[in-house]
C-alpha positions as CSV (number, residue, x, y, z in Angstrom):
1,L,0.2,-0.1,-0.2
2,L,2.7,2.2,1.0
3,R,5.2,2.2,-2.0
4,G,2.1,1.8,-4.4
5,L,0.9,5.5,-2.6
6,V,4.8,7.0,-3.0
7,R,4.2,5.8,-6.9
8,L,1.5,7.6,-7.4
9,L,3.3,10.9,-5.6
10,N,6.1,10.8,-7.7
11,Y,3.6,10.1,-10.8
12,E,2.0,13.7,-9.5
13,V,5.2,15.1,-9.2
14,T,6.9,14.3,-12.6
15,Q,3.6,15.4,-13.8
16,E,3.6,18.7,-12.2
17,L,7.2,19.3,-12.6
18,L,6.8,18.2,-16.7
19,K,3.9,20.9,-16.9
20,Q,6.4,23.2,-15.2
21,A,9.4,22.7,-17.1
22,K,7.5,22.5,-20.6
23,G,5.1,25.9,-20.1
24,G,7.2,27.7,-17.1
25,R,3.7,29.5,-16.6
26,G,1.3,28.2,-13.7
27,R,1.3,28.1,-9.7
28,S,5.3,28.1,-8.6
29,F,6.3,24.9,-6.6
30,G,7.7,26.0,-3.5
């Protein structure tokens, strides 16, 4: 369960980072 949760979190973060890298606009990340 925990591993799956971590994987899901990693996926979410990766998607956000990709979005940031592509658009450059959007909410700042920390």
